[in-house]
C-alpha positions as CSV (number, residue, x, y, z in Angstrom):
1,M,-17.3,66.3,195.3
2,T,-14.6,64.2,196.5
3,P,-11.9,66.8,198.2
4,D,-8.4,66.8,195.9
5,C,-6.9,66.2,199.4
6,E,-9.0,62.7,199.4
7,L,-8.0,61.8,195.7
8,L,-4.4,62.4,196.1
9,Q,-4.5,60.5,199.2
10,R,-6.2,57.6,197.4
11,Y,-3.5,57.6,194.9
12,A,-0.8,57.7,196.8
13,A,-1.5,54.9,199.0
14,T,-3.1,52.5,196.8
15,N,-2.1,53.8,193.0
16,S,-5.9,54.1,192.1
17,E,-5.9,55.4,188.5
18,D,-9.2,56.7,188.8
19,A,-8.4,58.6,191.5
20,F,-5.6,60.5,189.5
21,A,-7.9,60.4,186.4
22,E,-10.4,62.3,188.4
23,L,-7.5,64.7,189.5
24,V,-6.7,65.1,185.8
25,R,-9.9,65.6,184.4
26,R,-10.8,68.4,186.7
27,Y,-7.8,70.5,186.1
28,V,-6.8,69.3,182.4
29,N,-8.8,72.9,181.1
30,L,-7.1,74.8,183.6
31,V,-3.4,73.8,183.0
32,Y,-3.9,73.3,179.0
33,S,-5.2,77.0,178.9
34,A,-2.5,78.4,181.1
35,A,0.4,76.2,178.7
36,L,-1.7,77.2,175.4
37,R,-0.9,81.1,176.5
38,Q,2.4,80.7,177.6
39,V,3.8,79.1,174.5
40,N,2.2,81.5,172.4
41,G,-0.6,79.3,170.9
42,D,1.4,75.9,170.0
43,A,-0.9,73.5,170.7
44,H,2.1,70.8,170.6
45,L,4.4,72.5,173.1
46,A,1.0,73.1,175.4
47,H,0.3,69.7,175.5
48,D,4.2,69.0,176.4
49,V,3.8,71.3,179.0
50,A,0.6,70.0,180.4
51,Q,2.0,66.4,180.6
52,T,5.0,67.6,182.5
53,V,2.7,68.8,185.0
54,F,0.3,66.1,186.0
55,T,3.7,63.5,185.5
56,D,5.1,65.7,188.2
57,L,1.8,65.4,190.1
58,S,1.9,61.9,190.1
59,H,5.6,61.7,191.2
60,K,4.6,64.4,194.0
61,A,1.3,62.7,195.0
62,G,2.1,62.2,198.6
63,S,3.6,65.5,199.5
64,L,0.8,67.1,198.3
65,A,-1.9,65.4,199.8
66,H,-2.4,67.8,202.7
67,R,-3.7,70.1,200.0
68,E,-7.3,71.1,199.8
69,N,-7.3,72.5,196.7
70,L,-4.6,71.8,193.5
71,A,-5.6,74.8,191.6
72,G,-2.8,77.3,192.7
73,W,-0.1,74.5,192.8
74,L,-1.0,73.1,189.3
75,Y,-1.0,76.8,188.1
76,T,2.2,77.6,189.3
77,S,3.8,74.4,188.1
78,T,2.5,74.9,184.5
79,H,3.9,78.5,184.4
80,F,7.8,77.1,185.4
81,A,7.3,74.4,182.9
82,A,6.1,76.5,180.4
83,A,8.9,78.8,180.8
84,K,11.4,75.5,180.6
85,V,9.7,74.7,177.4
86,I,10.1,77.8,176.1
87,R,14.0,78.0,177.0
88,T,14.1,74.8,175.2
89,E,12.6,75.4,172.1
90,T,14.2,78.7,171.7
91,R,17.8,76.7,171.9
92,R,16.6,74.4,169.5
93,R,15.5,77.0,166.9
94,D,18.8,78.4,167.4
95,R,20.9,75.3,166.9
96,E,18.6,74.2,163.6
97,E,19.1,77.7,162.2
98,K,15.8,78.7,161.6
99,F,14.9,75.4,159.5
100,M,12.1,74.5,162.2
101,R,8.8,76.2,161.3
102,E,8.0,79.1,164.0
103,P,4.6,78.2,165.7
104,T,1.5,80.3,164.7
105,D,0.3,82.7,167.0
106,E,-3.3,82.1,168.4
107,T,-5.8,85.3,167.4
108,A,-7.8,86.7,170.3
109,L,-11.5,86.8,170.4
110,N,-11.8,90.3,171.2
111,A,-9.5,93.4,171.5
112,D,-9.5,93.4,175.6
113,W,-8.4,89.8,175.5
114,E,-5.3,90.9,172.8
115,K,-3.8,93.0,175.5
116,I,-4.5,90.9,178.8
117,G,-3.9,87.1,177.1
118,P,-0.1,87.3,176.6
119,A,0.9,88.9,179.8
120,L,-2.1,87.4,182.2
121,D,0.1,84.7,183.4
122,A,3.1,86.6,184.5
123,A,1.2,89.2,185.9
124,M,-0.9,86.3,187.7
125,H,2.6,85.3,189.5
126,E,3.1,88.5,191.1
127,L,0.2,88.2,193.5
128,K,1.1,86.3,196.4
129,E,-0.5,83.1,196.6
130,T,-3.6,83.3,198.5
131,D,-4.5,86.0,196.3
132,R,-4.2,83.8,193.3
133,T,-5.9,81.1,194.4
134,A,-8.9,83.2,194.8
135,I,-8.7,84.7,191.3
136,L,-8.3,80.9,190.3
137,L,-11.0,79.9,191.7
138,R,-13.6,82.6,191.0
139,Y,-12.9,83.0,187.8
140,F,-10.6,80.3,186.2
141,E,-12.9,77.4,187.8
142,D,-15.6,79.6,187.3
143,R,-17.1,78.7,191.4
144,Q,-19.3,80.4,193.0
145,F,-18.5,83.0,196.1
146,V,-19.8,80.5,198.4
147,E,-17.8,77.5,196.9
148,V,-14.1,79.5,196.9
149,G,-15.6,80.2,200.4
150,A,-15.2,76.9,201.2
151,K,-12.2,75.9,199.5
152,L,-10.4,78.9,201.5
153,G,-12.0,77.8,204.4
154,V,-14.0,81.3,205.2
155,N,-18.0,82.5,204.6
156,E,-19.2,83.8,201.3
157,N,-18.9,87.6,202.2
158,T,-15.2,87.1,203.3
159,A,-14.5,85.1,200.0
160,R,-16.3,87.6,197.9
161,M,-13.8,90.9,199.5
162,R,-11.1,88.7,199.3
163,V,-11.6,88.2,195.5
164,E,-12.4,92.0,194.9
165,R,-9.2,92.7,196.5
166,S,-7.2,90.3,194.7
167,L,-8.7,91.5,191.3
168,E,-7.8,95.2,192.3
169,K,-4.4,93.8,192.8
170,L,-4.4,92.2,189.1
171,R,-5.9,95.5,187.6
172,A,-3.0,97.6,189.3
173,I,-0.1,95.2,187.8
174,F,-1.1,95.6,184.7
175,A,-1.8,99.2,184.8
176,K,1.8,99.5,185.8
177,R,2.6,97.5,182.4
178,G,0.4,100.1,180.7
179,I,-2.5,97.3,180.0
180,T,-5.9,98.6,180.6
181,T,-9.5,97.3,179.2
182,A,-12.6,98.9,177.8
183,G,-15.0,96.1,179.7
184,T,-14.5,95.0,183.3
185,L,-11.0,92.6,183.7
186,A,-13.2,90.2,185.6
187,A,-15.8,89.5,182.8
188,V,-12.2,89.0,179.8
189,I,-10.8,86.5,182.4
190,S,-13.8,84.8,182.8
191,A,-15.0,84.6,179.4
192,N,-11.3,83.7,177.9
193,A,-8.9,82.6,180.7
194,V,-10.1,79.0,180.1
195,Q,-10.4,76.8,177.0
196,V,-11.3,73.4,176.5
197,A,-8.5,70.8,176.1
198,P,-8.4,68.3,173.3
199,A,-11.1,65.5,173.7
200,N,-8.6,62.7,174.2
201,L,-6.2,65.0,176.3
202,A,-7.2,63.7,180.0
203,T,-6.8,60.5,179.1
204,T,-3.4,60.6,177.3
205,L,-2.1,63.0,180.5
206,T,-3.1,60.3,182.7
207,T,-1.9,56.8,181.0
208,T,1.3,58.8,180.4
209,A,1.6,60.3,183.6
210,I,1.3,57.1,185.4
211,T,3.2,55.1,183.1
212,T,6.4,57.2,183.5
213,T,5.5,57.2,187.5
214,G,6.0,53.6,186.9
215,T,3.2,52.9,189.3
216,G,-0.1,51.6,186.8
217,T,-2.0,48.5,188.0
218,L,-0.1,45.1,187.3
219,T,-2.1,42.0,187.8
220,L,0.0,38.9,188.3
221,L,-0.8,35.3,189.0
222,K,-1.4,35.3,193.2
223,I,1.5,33.1,194.7
224,M,2.5,32.1,197.5
225,T,6.1,33.2,197.1
226,A,7.6,36.1,197.4
227,T,8.6,35.9,193.5
228,K,5.8,37.8,191.9
229,L,8.1,41.1,193.5
230,K,10.7,40.3,191.0
231,L,8.3,39.5,188.4
232,A,6.6,43.2,189.1
233,F,9.9,44.5,188.9
234,S,10.6,43.1,185.5
235,A,7.0,44.6,184.1
236,V,7.9,47.9,185.0
237,V,11.2,48.0,183.1
238,V,9.6,46.5,180.1
239,A,6.4,49.0,180.4
240,G,9.4,52.0,180.9
241,A,11.0,50.8,177.9
242,A,8.3,50.9,175.7
243,A,7.5,54.3,176.5
244,A,10.7,55.3,176.1
245,F,10.0,53.6,172.5
246,V,7.1,55.2,171.8
247,V,8.2,58.8,172.2
248,Q,11.5,58.2,170.6
249,Q,9.5,56.7,167.3
250,Q,7.2,60.1,167.6
251,Q,10.5,62.1,167.6
252,Q,12.0,60.2,164.8
253,T,8.6,60.9,162.8
254,K,8.7,64.4,163.6
255,L,12.3,64.5,162.3
256,R,11.9,62.4,159.2
257,D,9.3,64.9,158.0
258,E,11.5,68.1,159.1
259,N,14.2,66.4,157.1
260,E,12.3,66.1,154.2
261,S,11.4,69.7,154.3
262,L,15.3,70.6,154.5
263,R,15.8,68.1,151.3
264,Q,13.3,70.2,149.2
265,Q,15.2,73.3,150.4
266,T,18.4,72.4,149.6
267,A,17.9,71.0,146.1
268,Q,16.2,74.9,145.8
269,W,19.3,76.3,147.1
270,Q,21.4,74.1,145.0
271,A,19.5,75.2,141.7
272,Q,20.1,78.7,143.1
273,S,23.7,78.3,143.5
274,E,23.8,76.8,139.8
275,G,22.2,79.8,138.4
276,F,24.4,82.3,140.2
277,S,27.2,80.1,139.2
278,N,26.1,80.3,135.4
279,Q,26.1,84.5,136.1
280,L,29.3,84.5,137.3
281,A,30.9,82.4,134.2
282,A,28.9,84.7,132.0
283,I,30.2,87.9,133.9
284,G,33.6,86.8,132.6
285,D,36.8,88.3,133.7
286,T,36.1,90.7,136.5
287,K,38.8,93.1,135.1
288,K,36.6,94.3,132.5
289,L,33.1,94.5,134.3
290,S,31.8,97.9,134.7
291,D,31.1,99.2,138.8
292,A,27.9,98.1,138.5
293,Q,28.5,94.3,137.5
294,F,31.2,94.2,140.0
295,N,29.0,95.2,142.4
296,E,26.8,92.4,141.3
297,L,29.3,90.4,141.2
298,L,30.2,90.6,144.9
299,K,26.6,90.8,145.9
300,L,26.1,87.1,143.9
301,R,29.3,85.7,145.9
302,G,28.1,86.8,149.3
303,E,24.6,84.8,148.5
304,V,26.6,81.9,147.6
305,G,28.2,81.9,150.8
306,V,25.4,81.7,152.7
307,L,23.8,78.9,150.8
308,R,26.9,77.0,151.3
309,R,26.7,77.7,155.2
310,Q,22.7,76.7,155.1
311,L,23.6,73.4,153.0
312,E,26.5,72.8,155.8
313,A,23.7,72.9,158.6
314,A,21.0,70.8,156.7
315,G,24.0,68.3,156.5
316,K,24.3,68.5,160.4
317,L,20.8,67.7,160.6
318,H,20.5,65.1,158.5
319,A,23.5,63.4,160.7
320,E,21.5,64.0,163.9
321,N,18.2,62.2,162.2
322,Q,20.6,59.3,161.0
323,Q,22.1,58.9,164.6
324,L,18.0,59.0,166.1
325,R,17.3,56.0,163.8
326,E,20.2,54.3,165.2
327,E,19.2,54.9,168.6
328,T,15.9,54.0,168.0
329,S,17.2,50.9,166.8
330,K,18.8,50.1,169.9
331,L,16.1,50.6,172.3
332,R,14.2,48.5,169.8
333,G,16.4,45.7,170.6
334,S,16.6,46.7,174.6
335,V,12.4,46.4,174.5
336,E,12.9,42.9,172.7
337,N,15.6,41.6,175.1
338,N,13.6,43.0,178.1
339,E,10.4,41.1,176.8
340,M,12.5,37.8,176.6
341,T,13.8,38.4,180.5
342,L,10.1,38.9,181.4
343,A,8.9,35.7,179.7
344,T,11.7,34.0,181.6
345,A,11.3,35.5,185.1
346,K,7.4,34.3,184.9
347,F,8.2,31.1,183.8
348,K,10.7,30.7,186.8
349,E,7.9,32.2,188.9
350,N,5.3,29.6,188.0
351,Q,7.8,27.1,188.3
352,S,8.7,27.9,191.5
353,F,5.3,28.1,192.5
354,V,4.4,24.8,191.2
355,V,7.6,23.3,193.7
356,N,6.6,25.1,196.5
357,S,3.0,23.8,196.3
358,M,4.1,20.2,195.5
359,K,6.3,20.3,198.7
360,Q,3.4,21.3,200.8
361,L,1.1,18.4,199.2
362,G,4.0,15.9,199.7
363,L,3.8,17.2,203.5
364,A,-0.1,16.9,203.7
365,E,0.6,13.3,202.0
366,R,3.0,12.1,204.6
367,I,0.5,13.2,207.8
368,Y,-2.7,12.1,206.0
369,D,-0.5,8.7,205.4
370,N,0.2,8.4,209.3
371,D,-3.3,9.3,210.4
372,N,-4.8,6.1,208.3
373,G,-2.9,3.4,208.5
374,G,0.1,3.9,206.0
375,L,-2.6,4.1,203.2
376,Y,-2.0,7.1,200.4
377,A,-5.1,9.4,199.7
378,T,-7.1,9.2,196.5
379,N,-7.9,12.4,196.0
380,Y,-7.7,16.0,197.6
381,D,-11.0,16.2,199.2
382,Q,-9.9,13.3,201.7
383,M,-6.7,15.4,202.4
384,Q,-8.2,18.9,203.0
385,N,-7.7,19.0,206.7
386,E,-3.9,18.1,205.8
387,L,-3.9,20.8,203.2
388,G,-5.5,24.0,205.0
389,P,-5.1,27.3,202.9
390,L,-3.7,24.9,200.1
391,Y,-6.6,23.3,199.4
392,T,-8.8,26.0,197.8
393,N,-5.6,27.1,195.4
394,S,-6.0,26.7,191.8
395,V,-2.7,24.7,191.8
396,L,-4.6,21.6,192.5
397,D,-6.2,21.8,189.1
398,S,-2.6,21.6,187.7
399,I,-1.4,18.6,189.5
400,E,-2.4,15.2,189.4
401,F,-2.0,11.9,191.8
402,A,0.0,9.1,191.4
403,N,0.2,5.7,193.2
404,S,-2.8,7.0,194.9
405,G,-4.2,4.5,197.3
406,I,-1.8,2.0,198.0
407,V,-0.2,1.6,201.1
408,S,2.7,3.7,201.3
409,E,6.3,2.3,201.5
410,Q,9.9,3.6,201.9
411,H,10.7,3.4,197.8
412,P,12.2,7.5,197.4
413,E,11.6,7.2,193.6
414,M,7.3,6.6,193.7
415,I,5.9,9.2,192.3
416,L,3.3,11.3,194.5
417,F,2.3,14.3,192.6
418,R,2.7,15.0,189.0
419,E,2.0,18.0,186.5
420,R,-1.3,17.0,184.2
421,Q,1.0,18.7,181.5
422,G,4.8,19.9,180.9
423,R,5.4,23.6,180.6
424,Q,7.3,24.9,177.7
425,A,10.1,27.9,178.8
426,P,10.8,30.5,176.5
427,D,14.1,28.8,175.3
428,G,12.0,26.0,173.8
429,K,12.5,23.4,176.4
430,W,9.8,21.6,178.2
431,Y,9.5,21.0,181.4
432,R,7.6,18.9,184.0
433,A,7.8,18.7,188.0
434,Y,7.3,15.6,190.1
435,G,6.9,14.8,194.0
436,L,8.2,11.9,195.6
437,A,7.8,9.6,197.9
438,D,11.0,11.2,200.3
439,G,9.4,14.5,200.1
440,S,11.7,15.9,197.3
441,V,10.4,17.5,194.3
442,Q,12.3,16.8,190.8
443,I,12.0,18.6,187.5
444,A,12.1,16.3,184.5
445,T,13.3,18.3,181.1
446,S,12.3,17.4,177.6
447,P,13.0,18.7,174.1
448,D,9.8,17.8,172.8
449,G,7.4,17.6,175.3
450,S,7.4,13.6,175.9
451,F,8.7,12.7,179.1
452,N,7.9,8.8,178.7
453,A,11.7,8.5,179.1
454,W,11.0,9.7,183.0
455,E,8.3,7.5,184.0
456,R,8.4,3.5,184.4
457,Y,6.6,1.1,186.4
458,D,8.1,-1.3,188.9
459,Y,6.7,-4.6,189.9
460,N,7.5,-5.8,193.6
461,Q,5.9,-8.2,196.5
462,K,3.6,-5.2,197.0
463,G,2.2,-4.8,193.7
464,T,2.8,-2.3,190.8
465,I,4.2,1.1,191.4
466,F,4.7,4.1,189.4
467,I,8.4,5.5,189.5
468,L,10.7,8.3,188.4
469,Q,13.5,6.6,185.8
470,Q,16.0,8.7,186.9
471,T,16.8,11.7,189.4
472,L,17.6,14.9,188.9
473,G,19.3,17.4,191.4
474,Q,16.7,20.0,192.5
């Protein structure tokens, strides 16, 4: 098995998704199970905690690359992330005044686990890191003592003693809290501490963590100029915006369901309020009420006041949902703008690539012309010595000769090379590059893809030559 440190080093150095995915698969059960216990069995919150932990791991891969084993670091990170999620969730429930549904508590598998499970993670974090790591390796990851020793840098017997001492310390912590077990503590932890995470959780965590970090693999045209860096940056921006858009959409869907539930509750409260009003009307003049009726009237008034406050809270939540819809609409527009920006950047990058390649082709043609008595080449094979690395570049497939095989002369507008086909930009216009005899490269534009207006034949004493009709600034 490849050590954790090697996988981290590979990911930090080369952004290897395979290396990071292996780390996630290796520890997803540990992280998810610890998170699930600490968020009272809420699977959605446990998923969020796990996502936070592995995203943090992707950010800190470089600084953690020296660690032989990540179990301790991931376990502690899960503890802090879960605590933060619980605080956030509590504030959210208070703000919505109990309109949100409370998460369902998980049922423990046996009596001992029912007592130990809720307090396990807090008790584990009262241990020193070395003791905590020993228990994690032996009972959470179910490793043999010889493997535990290898991870801790000790022999098998020393590892066994360290695990037993750490387990005794953990038992003492539980005893201080008044928690005892009928069976052995080791058996209870081994049987229940780690649960299998959802089947697709590892893949989801890997993809999202790398996307959030912005280190996913981007396959771009291998070009000769430094413009590929700018294009890669634009792609990352769009990917980040798209990821944020997906999260926003998920939040909106969740709030929409909650809002529908609130509407139903509001309708029920309104019906109850009308019933109370009818009862108040039937009671009539308070001066003629008996003591029992008067007390009932006061009770009804109090319940109506509670309903009104609940209706106001529902109205506030509805307003928040409306604001979220507006923000989602703005984000959708931002994603579309970024996609257009990326397409424009890619087009400019390709055009810059073609221009630079034509300039090098023109230079190679002039060298060939000088070495061959003033006669232009007729194909690329004749110029392979002059072309050098460019000769193997795929750009040659998209550029064709013009005026090939004739005697060179000082005619600046004579076309030596041109793109085989025009290129359509995101704005709808067509562009075509021409390499001229004077060494310059001109870009012609066309609204419909036809470039006949730019090209013409010229007849002189040396024969027919193909020239550019007009000259554009570079």
